C-alpha positions in Angstrom: -41.9 -6.7 -24.5 -43.4 -5.2 -21.3 -47.0 -4.0 -21.0 -45.9 -0.3 -21.4 -43.6 -1.1 -24.4 -46.5 -3.0 -26.0 -48.9 -0.1 -25.5 -46.4 2.3 -27.1 -45.8 0.0 -30.0 -49.6 -0.3 -30.4 -50.0 3.5 -30.5 -47.6 3.8 -33.4 -49.2 0.9 -35.3 -52.8 2.1 -34.8 -52.0 5.7 -35.7 -50.4 4.5 -39.0 -53.1 2.0 -40.0 -56.4 3.1 -38.6 -58.7 6.1 -38.9 -57.9 8.2 -35.8 -58.8 11.7 -36.9 -62.3 13.2 -37.1 -64.1 13.5 -40.4 -64.6 17.3 -40.0 -61.7 19.6 -41.0 -61.6 22.2 -38.3 -58.7 24.0 -39.8 -60.8 24.4 -42.9 -62.9 26.8 -40.8 -60.0 29.3 -40.7 -59.5 31.4 -43.8 -56.6 33.8 -44.4 -57.5 36.9 -46.5 -55.7 37.0 -49.8 -53.8 40.1 -50.7 -53.7 40.6 -54.4 -50.9 43.2 -54.0 -48.7 41.7 -51.3 -46.0 44.3 -51.7 -43.3 41.9 -50.5 -40.6 40.0 -52.3 -40.7 36.2 -51.6 -36.9 36.1 -51.1 -37.1 38.8 -48.4 -39.6 36.9 -46.2 -38.2 35.9 -42.8 -39.9 32.7 -41.5 -37.9 32.6 -38.3 -39.3 32.9 -34.8 -38.1 32.8 -31.2 -40.0 30.2 -29.1 -39.2 29.7 -25.4 -36.1 31.7 -25.9 -34.8 29.6 -28.8 -34.5 30.6 -32.4 -36.3 28.4 -35.0 -35.9 28.7 -38.7 -39.7 28.5 -39.1 -42.5 28.2 -36.5 -42.8 24.4 -36.1 -42.2 21.9 -33.3 -42.4 18.2 -33.9 -44.3 17.2 -30.8 -44.2 14.1 -28.5 -44.4 11.1 -30.8 -42.8 8.2 -29.0 -40.0 6.7 -26.9 -39.6 3.8 -24.5 -39.7 0.8 -26.8 -37.1 -0.6 -29.2 -38.4 0.8 -32.5 -38.7 4.3 -31.0 -35.0 4.8 -31.3 -35.1 4.8 -35.1 -38.1 7.2 -35.1 -36.5 9.7 -32.6 -33.1 9.5 -34.4 -34.7 10.3 -37.8 -36.8 13.1 -36.3 -33.8 14.6 -34.4 -31.6 14.6 -37.4 -34.3 16.2 -39.5 -35.2 18.8 -36.9 -31.5 19.7 -36.6 -31.1 20.2 -40.3 -34.3 22.2 -40.6 -33.7 24.3 -37.4 -36.9 23.5 -35.7 -38.1 22.2 -32.3 -38.5 18.6 -31.2 -40.5 17.0 -28.3 -40.1 13.4 -27.2 -42.9 11.1 -26.1 -43.8 10.4 -22.5 -40.6 9.7 -20.5 -42.4 7.7 -17.9 -40.5 4.5 -18.9 -37.1 6.3 -18.6 -38.0 7.6 -15.2 -39.2 4.2 -13.9 -36.6 1.9 -15.6 -33.8 4.2 -16.8 -33.0 5.4 -20.3 -33.0 2.7 -23.0 -31.4 4.9 -25.6 -34.7 5.7 -27.4 -34.9 9.1 -25.7 -31.2 10.1 -25.2 -30.5 9.4 -28.9 -31.7 12.9 -29.7 -28.7 14.4 -27.8 -26.6 13.3 -30.8 -28.0 16.1 -32.8 -28.0 19.9 -32.5 -31.7 20.5 -32.2 -32.4 24.2 -31.4 -35.3 23.5 -29.0 -35.7 20.2 -27.2 -38.9 19.5 -25.2 -39.0 16.8 -22.6 -42.2 15.1 -21.5 -43.9 13.8 -18.4 -47.6 13.1 -17.7 -49.7 15.2 -15.3 -51.3 12.0 -14.0 -47.9 10.8 -12.9 -47.5 13.8 -10.7 -50.1 12.5 -8.2 -50.6 9.1 -6.6 -52.4 6.6 -8.7 -53.5 3.1 -7.8 -50.3 1.1 -6.8 -48.1 3.9 -8.3 -46.1 6.5 -6.5 -46.1 10.1 -7.9 -43.1 11.4 -9.7 -41.0 13.8 -7.7 -39.3 17.0 -8.9 -36.1 15.0 -8.9 -37.6 12.4 -11.2 -38.7 15.0 -13.7 -35.3 16.7 -13.5 -33.7 13.3 -14.4 -36.0 13.1 -17.4 -35.0 16.6 -18.4 -31.3 15.6 -18.3 -31.8 12.4 -20.3 -32.8 14.3 -23.4 -31.0 17.6 -22.6 -34.4 19.4 -22.6 -34.6 23.1 -22.7 -38.2 22.9 -21.3 -40.4 20.1 -19.9 -43.8 19.5 -21.3 -46.4 18.2 -18.8 -49.0 16.4 -20.9 -52.7 16.3 -20.1 -54.1 13.1 -21.4 -57.0 12.4 -19.2 -59.3 11.5 -22.2 -56.9 8.8 -23.1 -56.7 7.6 -19.5 -60.5 7.3 -19.2 -60.7 5.0 -22.2 -57.5 3.0 -21.6 -58.0 -0.1 -19.3 -56.5 0.6 -15.9 -55.8 4.2 -16.9 -54.5 6.8 -14.4 -57.7 8.7 -13.5 -56.8 10.4 -10.3 -56.6 14.1 -11.1 -56.7 15.8 -7.8 -53.5 17.6 -7.0 -52.2 17.8 -10.6 -52.4 21.6 -10.6 -50.2 21.8 -7.5 -47.8 19.2 -9.1 -47.5 21.4 -12.2 -46.9 24.5 -10.0 -44.1 22.6 -8.0 -42.3 21.7 -11.2 -42.6 25.2 -12.7 -40.9 26.6 -9.7 -37.8 24.4 -10.3 -37.4 24.3 -14.1 -38.9 25.8 -17.3 -42.2 24.1 -18.0 -45.1 24.1 -20.4 -48.3 22.1 -20.6 -49.4 20.0 -23.6 -52.9 18.7 -24.2 -52.9 15.5 -26.3 -55.8 16.2 -28.6 -58.8 17.5 -26.7 -57.8 21.2 -26.4 -57.4 23.7 -23.5 -60.3 25.9 -22.4 -60.0 29.5 -21.3 -60.8 28.5 -17.7 -58.0 25.9 -17.7 -55.6 28.3 -19.5 -56.1 30.9 -16.7 -55.5 28.3 -14.0 -52.3 27.1 -15.7 -51.1 30.7 -16.2 -51.0 31.0 -12.4 -48.7 28.0 -12.0 -45.7 29.7 -13.5 -45.5 27.7 -16.8 -44.3 29.6 -19.8 -46.4 28.2 -22.5 -49.0 25.7 -23.8 -49.4 23.3 -26.7 -53.2 23.4 -26.9 -53.6 20.5 -29.4 -57.4 20.6 -29.9 -59.7 18.3 -31.8 -58.6 17.8 -35.4 -55.6 15.6 -35.2 -55.0 12.2 -33.6 -57.8 11.2 -31.2 -56.3 9.1 -28.4 -59.8 8.0 -27.6 -59.9 6.5 -31.0 -56.4 5.0 -30.6 -57.4 3.3 -27.4 -60.8 2.2 -29.0 -58.9 0.2 -31.6 -56.6 -1.3 -29.0 -59.6 -2.2 -26.9 -61.3 -3.9 -29.9 -58.2 -6.0 -30.5 -58.2 -7.0 -26.8 -61.9 -7.8 -26.9 -62.5 -5.1 -24.2 -66.1 -4.1 -24.9 -66.1 -1.3 -22.3 -63.0 0.4 -23.6 -64.2 0.0 -27.2 -67.6 1.6 -26.3 -66.0 4.5 -24.4 -63.5 5.2 -27.2 -66.3 5.3 -29.8 -68.5 7.6 -27.7 -65.6 10.0 -27.0 -63.9 9.8 -30.4 -64.4 13.5 -31.1 -64.6 14.8 -27.6 -62.9 18.2 -26.9 -62.5 21.7 -28.2 -62.0 22.3 -32.0 -58.3 23.0 -32.6 -58.7 26.6 -33.9 -61.1 27.4 -31.0 -58.6 26.0 -28.5 -55.9 28.4 -29.8 -58.2 31.4 -29.4 -59.6 30.2 -26.0 -56.1 29.6 -24.5 -54.6 33.0 -25.5 -54.1 34.3 -22.0 -50.6 35.8 -22.5 -48.4 32.7 -22.6 -46.6 31.3 -25.6 -48.8 29.0 -27.6 -48.2 26.0 -29.9 -51.2 25.2 -32.1 -51.6 21.5 -32.5 -54.4 19.2 -33.7 -54.2 18.3 -37.4 -51.2 20.4 -38.5 -50.6 18.5 -41.7 -49.3 21.2 -43.9 -47.7 24.7 -44.0 -51.0 26.4 -44.8 -52.5 25.1 -41.6 -49.4 26.3 -39.7 -50.0 29.8 -41.1 -53.7 29.6 -40.0 -52.6 28.6 -36.5 -50.2 31.5 -36.2 -52.7 34.0 -37.7 -55.2 33.3 -34.9 -52.7 33.8 -32.1 -50.2 30.9 -31.9 -46.4 31.5 -31.7 -45.7 28.2 -33.5 -47.4 25.1 -34.8 -47.0 21.5 -33.6 -47.3 18.3 -35.6 -46.7 14.6 -35.0 -48.8 12.2 -37.0 -48.1 14.1 -40.3 -44.4 13.0 -39.9 -44.8 9.6 -38.4 -44.7 7.4 -41.5 -41.7 9.4 -42.8 -39.9 9.0 -39.5 -40.3 5.3 -39.7 -38.5 5.3 -43.0 -35.6 7.9 -42.9 -34.5 11.3 -41.8 -34.3 12.3 -45.5 -38.1 11.6 -45.9 -38.8 13.7 -42.8 -36.7 16.6 -44.2 -38.5 16.3 -47.5 -41.9 16.7 -45.8 -40.6 19.5 -43.6 -39.2 21.4 -46.6 -42.6 21.2 -48.2 -44.4 22.5 -45.1 -41.9 25.4 -44.9 -42.5 26.3 -48.5 -46.3 26.2 -48.0 -46.0 28.4 -44.9 -43.8 30.9 -46.7 -46.3 30.9 -49.6 -49.1 31.8 -47.2 -47.0 34.6 -45.8 -46.3 35.9 -49.3 -50.0 35.8 -50.3 -51.0 37.7 -47.2 -48.3 40.3 -47.7 -46.1 39.4 -44.6 -42.4 40.1 -44.3 -42.2 38.4 -40.9 -44.1 35.9 -38.8 -45.3 38.6 -36.3 -46.9 40.4 -39.2 -48.9 37.2 -39.9 -50.4 37.4 -36.5 -51.7 40.9 -37.3 -53.4 40.0 -40.6 -57.2 39.8 -40.9 -58.5 36.2 -40.6 -62.0 34.8 -40.9 -63.2 31.9 -38.7 -66.4 30.2 -39.7 -68.1 26.8 -39.5 -68.1 24.7 -36.4 -65.1 26.5 -34.8 -67.0 29.8 -35.0 -70.1 28.2 -33.7 -68.2 26.8 -30.7 -66.6 30.2 -29.9 -69.9 32.0 -30.2 -71.6 29.5 -27.8 -68.6 29.7 -25.4 -68.9 33.5 -25.2 -72.6 33.1 -24.1 -71.7 30.7 -21.2 
């Protein structure tokens, strides 16, 4: 197994076995207001949405879990089959291995299924020259798009992970221009990987021509934590220390949704473990929710287990719509919502800056 394959396998193992999420529940800061007289019939509720021009049965995207090592084929096959059955979106993990070495089947397997929205994936750090590494060209990214039949390419921002990871790609100058160049040639969005997107960054990105963002704030998997555990296993004291220090670095997930609302389509990520959290994300401005870790263990087992979890999440989301008196998802975005706790404190402090 190559170094990159080993790292990807480690990410799955660590995420499943170790504590990689913060203790504080940031989505607990968001409260939907109960409507004692909802004036809507549950069976008449429409959970469907249109995201990036594609119709989804309910507003969820399974985002960027894995690819590029042997066991990833099973995970992506199970996810693709489940997403096809449930009528929701699917994003693959970083396609860097497929660009550098060619597709090994762990990515292209999703083309066997009729997934309504497919999101490809390339890292922003790979768009600029790194030590001993050439930047990916527009042609490289177009190749990655074709491998999975992507409707849109996600450009992931994972600089927190790169800082902690030994030998990480930490050259960032020119990434904005790289994103702009890709967005001229194909539909693109930007995806943070767990630290959130600020208003300043959202405004910069809006000017590149991207069509949306997965803001993925603090509350879900911390890749600083993931790399911390890997560093400990490798007896890397510096990486372990950096990971521990920056375990909870970033913008709270709910605050990131509100901060990044600059007129583009938004996916709310960062701890989306159930349908109620999905509803909370939509209620504060997101067009859809994104989850990964919540489905990983099920995806390692079978597509049926993934479908079972997704059906529960859809039922929870629909219940939240009913209890807030919503016939449709756009109505949920208009309902009164209360944000308190650390997320509210963060937003208040940000307004003062």
